[in-house]
BALOBA-249081 format. One record per residue (C-alpha): x, y, z. Coordinates in steps of 0.1 Angstrom, whole numbers, m for minus. Example, Ala and Ser with C-alpha at 12.3 -4.5 7.8 and 13.67 -1.06 7.14 Angstrom:
// residues 2
<pt u="123" v="m45" w="78"/>
<pt u="137" v="m11" w="71"/>
***
This chain:
// residues 342
<pt u="m99" v="m17" w="m92"/>
<pt u="m81" v="m8" w="m62"/>
<pt u="m50" v="7" w="m81"/>
<pt u="132" v="237" w="m18"/>
<pt u="113" v="238" w="15"/>
<pt u="76" v="244" w="15"/>
<pt u="58" v="263" w="42"/>
<pt u="31" v="242" w="58"/>
<pt u="7" v="245" w="87"/>
<pt u="13" v="220" w="115"/>
<pt u="m4" v="218" w="148"/>
<pt u="28" v="214" w="167"/>
<pt u="59" v="234" w="157"/>
<pt u="84" v="217" w="179"/>
<pt u="92" v="181" w="185"/>
<pt u="87" v="183" w="223"/>
<pt u="53" v="199" w="218"/>
<pt u="39" v="168" w="200"/>
<pt u="59" v="143" w="219"/>
<pt u="41" v="121" w="245"/>
<pt u="60" v="113" w="276"/>
<pt u="80" v="81" w="278"/>
<pt u="58" v="70" w="307"/>
<pt u="26" v="73" w="286"/>
<pt u="40" v="51" w="258"/>
<pt u="54" v="26" w="283"/>
<pt u="21" v="20" w="300"/>
<pt u="8" v="m15" w="295"/>
<pt u="37" v="m29" w="276"/>
<pt u="55" v="m48" w="305"/>
<pt u="34" v="m79" w="299"/>
<pt u="40" v="m78" w="262"/>
<pt u="77" v="m74" w="265"/>
<pt u="79" v="m106" w="286"/>
<pt u="64" v="m126" w="258"/>
<pt u="82" v="m146" w="232"/>
<pt u="99" v="m135" w="209"/>
<pt u="104" v="m101" w="226"/>
<pt u="117" v="m114" w="260"/>
<pt u="152" v="m121" w="248"/>
<pt u="156" v="m83" w="239"/>
<pt u="138" v="m73" w="271"/>
<pt u="163" v="m93" w="292"/>
<pt u="192" v="m77" w="273"/>
<pt u="178" v="m42" w="278"/>
<pt u="176" v="m49" w="315"/>
<pt u="213" v="m57" w="315"/>
<pt u="223" v="m29" w="291"/>
<pt u="196" v="m1" w="294"/>
<pt u="217" v="24" w="274"/>
<pt u="221" v="2" w="244"/>
<pt u="201" v="19" w="217"/>
<pt u="205" v="m10" w="192"/>
<pt u="186" v="m33" w="216"/>
<pt u="156" v="m10" w="218"/>
<pt u="156" v="m6" w="180"/>
<pt u="158" v="m44" w="174"/>
<pt u="129" v="m50" w="198"/>
<pt u="110" v="m22" w="181"/>
<pt u="115" v="m37" w="147"/>
<pt u="102" v="m70" w="159"/>
<pt u="72" v="m54" w="175"/>
<pt u="65" v="m34" w="143"/>
<pt u="66" v="m66" w="123"/>
<pt u="39" v="m80" w="145"/>
<pt u="18" v="m48" w="143"/>
<pt u="24" v="m39" w="179"/>
<pt u="27" v="m3" w="168"/>
<pt u="25" v="17" w="200"/>
<pt u="49" v="m6" w="217"/>
<pt u="73" v="m4" w="188"/>
<pt u="69" v="34" w="188"/>
<pt u="81" v="35" w="224"/>
<pt u="112" v="15" w="216"/>
<pt u="120" v="36" w="185"/>
<pt u="118" v="68" w="206"/>
<pt u="140" v="52" w="233"/>
<pt u="166" v="43" w="207"/>
<pt u="165" v="78" w="193"/>
<pt u="168" v="94" w="228"/>
<pt u="199" v="73" w="234"/>
<pt u="214" v="79" w="199"/>
<pt u="197" v="105" w="177"/>
<pt u="203" v="87" w="144"/>
<pt u="187" v="91" w="110"/>
<pt u="175" v="55" w="109"/>
<pt u="156" v="59" w="142"/>
<pt u="139" v="91" w="131"/>
<pt u="128" v="74" w="99"/>
<pt u="113" v="45" w="118"/>
<pt u="94" v="68" w="142"/>
<pt u="79" v="86" w="112"/>
<pt u="69" v="54" w="95"/>
<pt u="53" v="42" w="127"/>
<pt u="33" v="74" w="131"/>
<pt u="22" v="70" w="95"/>
<pt u="10" v="34" w="101"/>
<pt u="m9" v="47" w="131"/>
<pt u="m24" v="74" w="108"/>
<pt u="m11" v="101" w="131"/>
<pt u="1" v="122" w="102"/>
<pt u="7" v="155" w="120"/>
<pt u="32" v="137" w="143"/>
<pt u="49" v="120" w="113"/>
<pt u="53" v="154" w="96"/>
<pt u="69" v="168" w="128"/>
<pt u="95" v="141" w="129"/>
<pt u="102" v="142" w="92"/>
<pt u="109" v="179" w="94"/>
<pt u="131" v="172" w="124"/>
<pt u="150" v="147" w="102"/>
<pt u="153" v="172" w="73"/>
<pt u="168" v="197" w="97"/>
<pt u="191" v="173" w="115"/>
<pt u="202" v="153" w="84"/>
<pt u="199" v="178" w="54"/>
<pt u="218" v="154" w="31"/>
<pt u="195" v="125" w="37"/>
<pt u="168" v="126" w="10"/>
<pt u="148" v="98" w="26"/>
<pt u="130" v="123" w="48"/>
<pt u="120" v="144" w="18"/>
<pt u="105" v="114" w="0"/>
<pt u="89" v="101" w="32"/>
<pt u="72" v="135" w="36"/>
<pt u="58" v="133" w="1"/>
<pt u="44" v="98" w="9"/>
<pt u="29" v="111" w="42"/>
<pt u="11" v="139" w="23"/>
<pt u="m3" v="114" w="m3"/>
<pt u="m13" v="90" w="25"/>
<pt u="m31" v="119" w="42"/>
<pt u="m48" v="129" w="9"/>
<pt u="m28" v="162" w="8"/>
<pt u="m18" v="156" w="m28"/>
<pt u="m13" v="192" w="m37"/>
<pt u="13" v="196" w="m10"/>
<pt u="30" v="164" w="m22"/>
<pt u="31" v="177" w="m57"/>
<pt u="45" v="210" w="m45"/>
<pt u="74" v="192" w="m30"/>
<pt u="79" v="170" w="m60"/>
<pt u="78" v="197" w="m87"/>
<pt u="113" v="211" w="m81"/>
<pt u="127" v="176" w="m84"/>
<pt u="109" v="171" w="m117"/>
<pt u="121" v="204" w="m131"/>
<pt u="157" v="194" w="m123"/>
<pt u="155" v="157" w="m132"/>
<pt u="132" v="155" w="m162"/>
<pt u="145" v="120" w="m172"/>
<pt u="141" v="105" w="m137"/>
<pt u="116" v="77" w="m141"/>
<pt u="111" v="75" w="m103"/>
<pt u="100" v="111" w="m100"/>
<pt u="79" v="108" w="m132"/>
<pt u="60" v="78" w="m118"/>
<pt u="55" v="94" w="m85"/>
<pt u="41" v="126" w="m101"/>
<pt u="18" v="105" w="m123"/>
<pt u="3" v="89" w="m93"/>
<pt u="m2" v="122" w="m76"/>
<pt u="m19" v="137" w="m107"/>
<pt u="m43" v="107" w="m108"/>
<pt u="m51" v="112" w="m71"/>
<pt u="m58" v="149" w="m79"/>
<pt u="m82" v="136" w="m106"/>
<pt u="m60" v="151" w="m134"/>
<pt u="m55" v="119" w="m153"/>
<pt u="m49" v="137" w="m186"/>
<pt u="m20" v="156" w="m170"/>
<pt u="m6" v="123" w="m157"/>
<pt u="m8" v="108" w="m192"/>
<pt u="8" v="138" w="m208"/>
<pt u="37" v="137" w="m183"/>
<pt u="42" v="100" w="m188"/>
<pt u="40" v="103" w="m226"/>
<pt u="67" v="129" w="m227"/>
<pt u="89" v="107" w="m206"/>
<pt u="83" v="77" w="m228"/>
<pt u="88" v="96" w="m261"/>
<pt u="121" v="110" w="m248"/>
<pt u="135" v="77" w="m235"/>
<pt u="117" v="47" w="m250"/>
<pt u="127" v="28" w="m220"/>
<pt u="107" v="0" w="m203"/>
<pt u="103" v="9" w="m166"/>
<pt u="76" v="14" w="m140"/>
<pt u="66" v="48" w="m156"/>
<pt u="60" v="31" w="m189"/>
<pt u="39" v="5" w="m172"/>
<pt u="19" v="32" w="m154"/>
<pt u="13" v="49" w="m188"/>
<pt u="m1" v="17" w="m203"/>
<pt u="m23" v="12" w="m172"/>
<pt u="m37" v="47" w="m175"/>
<pt u="m44" v="41" w="m212"/>
<pt u="m63" v="10" w="m202"/>
<pt u="m83" v="28" w="m175"/>
<pt u="m93" v="55" w="m200"/>
<pt u="m103" v="29" w="m227"/>
<pt u="m75" v="41" w="m250"/>
<pt u="m65" v="14" w="m275"/>
<pt u="m29" v="26" w="m270"/>
<pt u="m30" v="4" w="m239"/>
<pt u="m27" v="m27" w="m262"/>
<pt u="m1" v="m12" w="m284"/>
<pt u="22" v="m1" w="m256"/>
<pt u="16" v="m34" w="m236"/>
<pt u="26" v="m53" w="m268"/>
<pt u="57" v="m31" w="m271"/>
<pt u="67" v="m39" w="m235"/>
<pt u="61" v="m76" w="m240"/>
<pt u="83" v="m77" w="m271"/>
<pt u="112" v="m57" w="m254"/>
<pt u="111" v="m72" w="m220"/>
<pt u="123" v="m107" w="m212"/>
<pt u="104" v="m115" w="m180"/>
<pt u="102" v="m86" w="m156"/>
<pt u="71" v="m67" w="m169"/>
<pt u="53" v="m94" w="m190"/>
<pt u="28" v="m104" w="m163"/>
<pt u="19" v="m68" w="m157"/>
<pt u="16" v="m60" w="m194"/>
<pt u="m9" v="m89" w="m200"/>
<pt u="m28" v="m78" w="m169"/>
<pt u="m31" v="m43" w="m183"/>
<pt u="m44" v="m57" w="m216"/>
<pt u="m70" v="m76" w="m195"/>
<pt u="m80" v="m43" w="m178"/>
<pt u="m85" v="m27" w="m212"/>
<pt u="m107" v="m55" w="m225"/>
<pt u="m127" v="m56" w="m193"/>
<pt u="m133" v="m19" w="m195"/>
<pt u="m144" v="m24" w="m231"/>
<pt u="m167" v="m52" w="m220"/>
<pt u="m148" v="m78" w="m240"/>
<pt u="m149" v="m102" w="m211"/>
<pt u="m137" v="m134" w="m228"/>
<pt u="m106" v="m115" w="m241"/>
<pt u="m101" v="m100" w="m206"/>
<pt u="m101" v="m134" w="m190"/>
<pt u="m77" v="m147" w="m215"/>
<pt u="m53" v="m119" w="m208"/>
<pt u="m56" v="m124" w="m170"/>
<pt u="m48" v="m161" w="m175"/>
<pt u="m17" v="m151" w="m195"/>
<pt u="m7" v="m128" w="m167"/>
<pt u="m10" v="m156" w="m142"/>
<pt u="9" v="m180" w="m165"/>
<pt u="39" v="m156" w="m163"/>
<pt u="35" v="m149" w="m126"/>
<pt u="14" v="m173" w="m106"/>
<pt u="15" v="m149" w="m76"/>
<pt u="m2" v="m120" w="m95"/>
<pt u="m31" v="m117" w="m71"/>
<pt u="m48" v="m88" w="m89"/>
<pt u="m51" v="m109" w="m121"/>
<pt u="m69" v="m137" w="m102"/>
<pt u="m91" v="m112" w="m85"/>
<pt u="m102" v="m93" w="m117"/>
<pt u="m108" v="m126" w="m134"/>
<pt u="m129" v="m138" w="m105"/>
<pt u="m149" v="m106" w="m104"/>
<pt u="m158" v="m111" w="m141"/>
<pt u="m170" v="m146" w="m134"/>
<pt u="m189" v="m134" w="m103"/>
<pt u="m207" v="m108" w="m123"/>
<pt u="m216" v="m135" w="m148"/>
<pt u="m232" v="m153" w="m118"/>
<pt u="m207" v="m182" w="m121"/>
<pt u="m202" v="m183" w="m84"/>
<pt u="m186" v="m217" w="m79"/>
<pt u="m162" v="m210" w="m107"/>
<pt u="m154" v="m176" w="m94"/>
<pt u="m148" v="m189" w="m59"/>
<pt u="m122" v="m214" w="m71"/>
<pt u="m103" v="m185" w="m87"/>
<pt u="m103" v="m165" w="m54"/>
<pt u="m91" v="m197" w="m36"/>
<pt u="m62" v="m199" w="m61"/>
<pt u="m55" v="m163" w="m54"/>
<pt u="m53" v="m170" w="m16"/>
<pt u="m29" v="m198" w="m23"/>
<pt u="m7" v="m173" w="m41"/>
<pt u="m10" v="m149" w="m12"/>
<pt u="m31" v="m154" w="20"/>
<pt u="m27" v="m118" w="30"/>
<pt u="m47" v="m102" w="1"/>
<pt u="m79" v="m88" w="16"/>
<pt u="m98" v="m84" w="m18"/>
<pt u="m96" v="m121" w="m24"/>
<pt u="m112" v="m129" w="10"/>
<pt u="m139" v="m103" w="3"/>
<pt u="m148" v="m117" w="m31"/>
<pt u="m147" v="m153" w="m18"/>
<pt u="m172" v="m141" w="8"/>
<pt u="m193" v="m126" w="m19"/>
<pt u="m194" v="m159" w="m37"/>
<pt u="m203" v="m178" w="m5"/>
<pt u="m230" v="m153" w="2"/>
<pt u="m244" v="m156" w="m33"/>
<pt u="m245" v="m194" w="m29"/>
<pt u="m264" v="m190" w="4"/>
<pt u="m235" v="m200" w="26"/>
<pt u="m237" v="m170" w="49"/>
<pt u="m215" v="m185" w="77"/>
<pt u="m187" v="m192" w="53"/>
<pt u="m192" v="m156" w="39"/>
<pt u="m189" v="m142" w="74"/>
<pt u="m156" v="m159" w="80"/>
<pt u="m142" v="m145" w="47"/>
<pt u="m154" v="m110" w="54"/>
<pt u="m138" v="m111" w="89"/>
<pt u="m105" v="m122" w="74"/>
<pt u="m107" v="m93" w="48"/>
<pt u="m113" v="m68" w="76"/>
<pt u="m85" v="m82" w="98"/>
<pt u="m61" v="m75" w="69"/>
<pt u="m75" v="m41" w="60"/>
<pt u="m93" v="m23" w="88"/>
<pt u="m105" v="4" w="64"/>
<pt u="m123" v="m21" w="41"/>
<pt u="m157" v="m5" w="42"/>
<pt u="m173" v="m29" w="16"/>
<pt u="m163" v="m59" w="37"/>
<pt u="m176" v="m42" w="69"/>
<pt u="m210" v="m36" w="53"/>
<pt u="m211" v="m71" w="39"/>
<pt u="m202" v="m85" w="73"/>
<pt u="m231" v="m66" w="90"/>
<pt u="m254" v="m78" w="63"/>
<pt u="m246" v="m115" w="68"/>
<pt u="m246" v="m113" w="106"/>
<pt u="m281" v="m97" w="104"/>
<pt u="m293" v="m125" w="81"/>
<pt u="m278" v="m152" w="103"/>
<pt u="m295" v="m137" w="135"/>
<pt u="m328" v="m134" w="116"/>
<pt u="m327" v="m171" w="107"/>
<pt u="m319" v="m181" w="143"/>
<pt u="m349" v="m161" w="156"/>
***
């Protein structure tokens, strides 16, 4: 299941050293800027070229449509005209999306220096480290916050995720248990603890999930039933797992992970048509969930419908360009289709 200053080494030590020229980022965007819906901002920028808000608004629209390099140009232009905290944050997020982590780090440090009272840059830096699999550096930044805010559920949850990434699940559980014993509150950290119990086949997953269900009116119920489903699936009690996933969906029909995990069980039981229907329901709940397309493709492939499988694999990859299983499956069905044609 797909679930204080620190010295660091950076390739570029100044903002200007890593910064590409405006001309470089502007190349090739003129045609894009003339398209709907960007043209209205482009025309306004032509009339008011020193209005930073116009560049930022167009950049936000471009970012929403995954035109990342074009949006980066606009964010940089907005910051050049008005060096604000918001624009720096947007630039860092954009570089992170582009997986240019060194550049993101440079801008985040710039933000920490320029806006020392804005904690957003600090947390963005932690997130960049985790996205770049530099979890030890992320933990190094987070530990002072933990020491000074031992009851802060947000910090506890973040630290728990980092410990899991560092493959220190027991330390994550220990930290989350201490927090729960001290507060007995239902929050994301409590849910994370229940999930780790389920992943480690600890029956406490059921006990804690039931406690959450009893105390919580609506907010965490779907997740709690889902966690119970994970526990039963890991214990190979598949009928019980499916029942819990159904309960989760009953409390939140958009819970795509519950559909997917239920469908995977049915797929492994070779109930391909039944599993496919579950994945199709998942896609009705959200048509932007790559796992559902991938598993729908797996069902189509198992049923011998390779062309339909190809379509689903392509959709999964379009939503997650790093989805290696979908890429391998796509190569396999394309090869099979070409072999048949020959």
